[in-house]
C-alpha positions as CSV (number, residue, x, y, z in Angstrom):
1,M,-3.2,17.6,2.0
2,K,-4.1,14.8,4.4
3,A,-6.6,13.0,2.1
4,Q,-4.0,12.9,-0.6
5,E,-1.4,11.4,1.7
6,V,-3.8,8.8,3.0
7,A,-4.9,8.0,-0.6
8,W,-1.3,7.7,-1.7
9,R,-0.2,5.3,1.0
10,F,-3.2,3.1,0.6
11,S,-3.1,3.0,-3.2
12,L,0.6,2.1,-3.1
13,S,-0.2,-0.7,-0.7
14,V,-3.1,-2.1,-2.8
15,C,-1.6,-1.4,-6.3
16,G,1.9,-2.3,-5.4
17,H,3.6,-0.2,-8.1
18,A,4.1,3.6,-7.7
19,D,2.9,4.5,-11.2
20,D,-0.3,2.4,-10.8
21,A,-0.8,3.8,-7.3
22,E,-0.5,7.4,-8.5
23,D,-3.1,6.8,-11.3
24,A,-5.5,5.2,-8.9
25,M,-4.9,7.9,-6.3
26,Q,-5.7,10.6,-8.8
27,E,-8.9,8.8,-10.0
28,A,-10.0,8.4,-6.4
29,L,-9.3,12.0,-5.4
30,I,-11.2,13.3,-8.5
31,K,-14.2,11.1,-7.5
32,T,-13.8,12.3,-3.9
33,Y,-13.9,15.9,-5.0
34,R,-17.1,15.3,-7.0
35,Y,-19.0,13.3,-4.4
36,A,-17.6,14.4,-1.0
37,G,-20.5,16.9,-0.6
38,Q,-23.0,13.9,-0.5
39,I,-21.4,12.4,2.5
40,R,-23.5,13.4,5.5
41,D,-21.5,11.7,8.3
42,G,-18.0,13.1,8.7
43,A,-16.8,9.8,10.2
44,A,-17.8,8.0,7.0
45,F,-15.4,10.0,4.8
46,R,-12.3,8.1,5.6
47,P,-13.6,4.6,5.0
48,W,-15.3,5.9,1.8
49,L,-12.0,7.3,0.6
50,Y,-10.3,4.0,1.2
51,R,-13.0,2.1,-0.7
52,T,-12.8,4.6,-3.6
53,V,-9.0,4.1,-3.8
54,R,-9.3,0.3,-3.6
55,N,-11.9,0.3,-6.4
56,A,-9.7,2.6,-8.5
57,C,-6.7,0.2,-8.0
58,L,-8.9,-2.8,-9.0
59,I,-10.2,-1.1,-12.1
60,G,-6.7,-0.1,-13.1
61,R,-5.5,-3.6,-12.6
62,R,-8.3,-5.0,-14.8
63,K,-7.4,-2.5,-17.6
64,R,-3.7,-3.5,-17.5
65,V,-4.2,-7.3,-17.3
66,H,-2.5,-7.9,-20.7
67,E,0.3,-5.4,-20.3
68,P,3.9,-6.5,-19.4
69,R,4.6,-6.6,-15.7
70,H,7.5,-4.2,-15.8
71,L,8.7,-1.6,-18.3
72,E,12.1,0.1,-18.2
73,S,12.8,3.3,-20.0
74,L,15.9,3.4,-22.2
75,D,16.4,7.0,-21.1
76,A,16.5,6.2,-17.4
77,P,19.9,6.3,-15.8
78,M,21.5,3.0,-14.9
79,G,21.4,2.0,-11.3
80,S,24.1,0.6,-9.1
81,G,25.9,-2.7,-9.7
82,N,22.8,-4.8,-9.0
83,G,20.6,-2.7,-11.3
84,K,18.6,-1.1,-8.5
85,A,19.2,2.3,-7.2
86,S,17.9,3.4,-3.8
87,R,15.4,6.3,-4.0
88,D,15.4,7.0,-0.3
89,P,17.3,10.1,0.7
90,A,19.9,9.5,3.4
91,D,18.9,10.5,6.9
92,P,21.6,12.9,8.2
93,G,20.8,11.9,11.8
94,R,22.0,8.3,11.5
95,D,25.4,6.8,10.8
96,P,25.9,4.7,7.7
97,E,25.7,1.4,9.6
98,Q,22.3,2.3,11.1
99,Q,21.1,3.4,7.6
100,V,22.1,0.1,6.1
101,V,20.3,-1.9,8.8
102,G,17.2,0.3,8.6
103,T,17.2,0.1,4.8
104,E,17.5,-3.7,5.0
105,R,14.7,-4.0,7.5
106,R,12.5,-1.7,5.5
107,Q,13.2,-3.6,2.3
108,A,12.5,-7.0,4.0
109,L,9.2,-5.7,5.4
110,Q,8.2,-4.2,2.0
111,K,9.1,-7.5,0.3
112,A,7.2,-9.5,2.9
113,M,4.2,-7.2,2.5
114,R,4.2,-7.5,-1.3
115,A,4.4,-11.3,-0.9
116,L,1.1,-11.4,1.0
117,P,-2.0,-12.1,-0.9
118,G,-3.9,-8.9,-1.8
119,P,-6.8,-9.3,0.6
120,Y,-4.4,-10.0,3.6
121,R,-2.2,-7.0,2.6
122,A,-5.1,-4.6,2.4
123,V,-6.5,-5.7,5.8
124,L,-3.0,-5.5,7.4
125,F,-2.3,-2.1,5.9
126,L,-5.6,-0.6,7.0
127,R,-5.5,-1.9,10.5
128,E,-1.8,-1.6,11.4
129,M,-0.6,1.3,9.3
130,E,-3.7,3.4,9.0
131,G,-5.1,2.6,12.4
132,L,-8.7,1.8,11.2
133,S,-11.0,-0.2,13.5
134,T,-12.1,-3.6,12.5
135,R,-15.6,-2.2,11.6
136,E,-14.0,0.5,9.4
137,V,-11.9,-2.1,7.6
138,A,-14.9,-4.3,7.1
139,T,-16.8,-1.4,5.6
140,V,-13.9,-0.4,3.3
141,L,-13.4,-3.9,2.0
142,D,-17.1,-4.9,2.1
143,I,-16.4,-8.0,4.2
144,S,-17.6,-9.1,7.7
145,D,-15.9,-8.2,10.9
146,D,-15.0,-11.8,11.5
147,N,-13.4,-12.0,8.1
148,V,-11.3,-8.9,8.9
149,K,-10.1,-10.6,12.1
150,T,-9.3,-13.9,10.3
151,R,-7.4,-12.2,7.4
152,L,-5.5,-9.9,9.9
153,H,-4.4,-12.9,11.9
154,R,-3.3,-14.9,8.8
155,A,-1.5,-11.8,7.5
156,R,0.4,-11.3,10.7
157,V,1.4,-15.0,10.9
158,A,2.6,-15.0,7.3
159,L,4.4,-11.7,7.8
160,Q,6.1,-13.0,10.9
161,K,7.2,-16.2,9.2
162,S,8.5,-14.3,6.2
163,L,10.5,-11.9,8.4
164,A,11.8,-14.8,10.5
165,R,13.3,-16.4,7.4
166,V,15.1,-13.1,6.7
167,D,16.6,-12.9,10.2
168,R,18.2,-16.3,10.0
């Protein structure tokens, strides 16, 4: 289901943690199912879905403000030597060296994205990864077009600086 995939990617970007993202995505999809019939313009559906997901993430974050940042299950299997196990399946089409380089780059990008302030991360995600227009991003985030452009520029600069430090 395309709406579910879109909601998942965006909720993961906004919420940051997979469990929180899944909860927010489910809440947003339930709301989408209830109210989708009221949307008259088909082009308005996608920005409306993003806004619903974003709101679900923010509401979930407010509910968990006093919870610990990270919980680990005692039943979970132990990871590798550094305590972290990779959850990405190996790509049979690439050799191990390419896999390591690709994994390192992906991890560096994910780390740099997580380090961005939330408003910058949301704008960057919607524009660069989801391909929304400036106007659509402004509608989703309820900000002006100029504010989208400013945040996008600052996010790109911060991301570039962060990735340049990794390459050194």
